[in-house]
C-alpha positions as CSV (number, residue, x, y, z in Angstrom):
1,X,35.1,83.9,70.6
2,X,38.4,84.2,72.8
3,X,38.8,82.0,76.3
4,X,38.0,83.9,79.1
5,X,40.2,83.8,82.1
6,X,38.8,84.8,85.7
7,X,41.1,86.8,87.7
8,X,39.9,88.4,90.8
9,X,43.2,89.9,92.2
10,X,43.9,93.3,91.4
11,X,47.1,93.7,92.9
12,X,49.2,93.7,90.1
13,X,53.1,93.0,89.4
14,X,55.0,94.3,86.9
15,X,57.9,94.1,84.5
16,X,59.4,96.8,82.0
17,X,60.0,95.0,79.5
18,X,61.0,97.3,76.7
19,X,59.8,100.9,75.6
20,X,56.6,101.4,76.2
21,X,55.8,97.6,76.9
22,X,55.2,95.8,80.0
23,X,54.6,92.0,81.2
24,X,52.1,92.2,84.1
25,X,51.5,89.8,86.3
26,X,48.3,88.6,89.3
27,X,48.3,86.4,92.0
28,X,45.2,84.1,92.3
29,X,45.7,82.3,95.9
30,X,43.9,79.1,97.1
31,X,40.9,78.9,95.0
32,X,39.5,75.1,94.9
33,X,40.7,75.0,90.9
34,X,44.7,75.4,92.0
35,X,46.0,75.0,95.5
36,X,49.1,76.9,96.7
37,X,48.9,80.0,94.1
38,X,49.1,80.6,90.7
39,X,50.6,83.6,88.8
40,X,48.6,84.6,85.2
41,X,50.9,86.8,82.9
42,X,49.0,89.1,81.5
43,X,50.1,91.5,78.0
44,X,49.1,95.1,78.0
45,X,45.7,94.5,76.2
46,X,44.3,92.1,79.0
47,X,45.5,89.2,77.1
48,X,46.7,86.1,79.8
49,X,49.9,84.8,77.5
50,X,51.2,82.4,80.3
51,X,50.5,80.8,83.8
52,X,52.6,79.1,87.0
53,X,52.1,77.9,90.3
54,X,53.7,77.8,93.1
55,X,53.4,76.0,96.7
56,X,52.3,79.8,98.4
57,X,51.6,83.6,97.4
58,X,54.8,84.1,99.2
59,X,56.5,81.4,97.0
60,X,54.6,83.2,93.6
61,X,55.8,87.0,95.1
62,X,59.9,85.7,95.8
63,X,59.4,84.4,92.5
64,X,57.9,87.4,90.8
65,X,60.8,90.1,92.8
66,X,63.6,87.2,91.5
67,X,62.8,87.5,88.0
68,X,62.8,91.5,87.9
69,X,58.9,91.8,88.8
70,X,57.9,94.5,90.9
71,X,54.4,95.5,93.2
72,X,52.9,97.9,90.9
73,X,51.2,99.9,93.9
74,X,54.4,100.0,95.9
75,X,55.7,102.6,92.8
76,X,54.0,105.4,92.6
77,X,56.8,106.9,90.0
78,X,55.1,104.2,87.8
79,X,51.5,104.5,88.5
80,X,52.0,108.3,86.8
81,X,52.7,107.1,83.3
82,X,51.3,103.1,83.3
83,X,47.9,102.0,83.6
84,X,47.7,97.8,84.0
85,X,45.6,96.4,81.9
86,X,41.8,96.0,82.7
87,X,39.6,93.2,83.0
88,X,37.7,90.6,81.1
89,X,41.1,89.1,80.6
90,X,41.3,86.6,77.7
91,X,43.8,83.7,77.0
92,X,46.3,84.7,73.9
93,X,49.3,83.7,72.5
94,X,52.9,85.4,73.5
95,X,54.7,85.8,69.9
96,X,57.5,83.8,71.7
97,X,55.4,81.3,73.3
98,X,55.2,80.4,76.9
99,X,58.1,82.2,78.2
100,X,57.9,81.9,81.7
101,X,56.6,78.7,82.1
102,X,58.7,77.3,79.5
103,X,61.7,78.4,81.4
104,X,63.1,80.2,78.9
105,X,62.8,83.8,80.4
106,X,62.7,82.8,84.4
107,X,64.8,82.0,87.3
108,X,64.4,79.3,90.1
């Protein structure tokens, strides 16, 4: 049985990485399990394939922007043809491993 991931936020961030392929991110803040902010990276099939921790929500948002993500709610055109993944979210593997937390596809 897949490992469920409880994510309350629905303020999606998105990065278009290829034709009909997106990486999504949700920021969870101020939880007892993780102080500051944690970004969960999600594939189109609601699979959480990576995560990173930040000191604050603002730090997380700055890092997402710097790494090519944009806030889905701010892009009406994108909303007209791409739909974010729906909960429930479950742990998943990315074919290339932990692509963001490894630093391979992440700029500090």
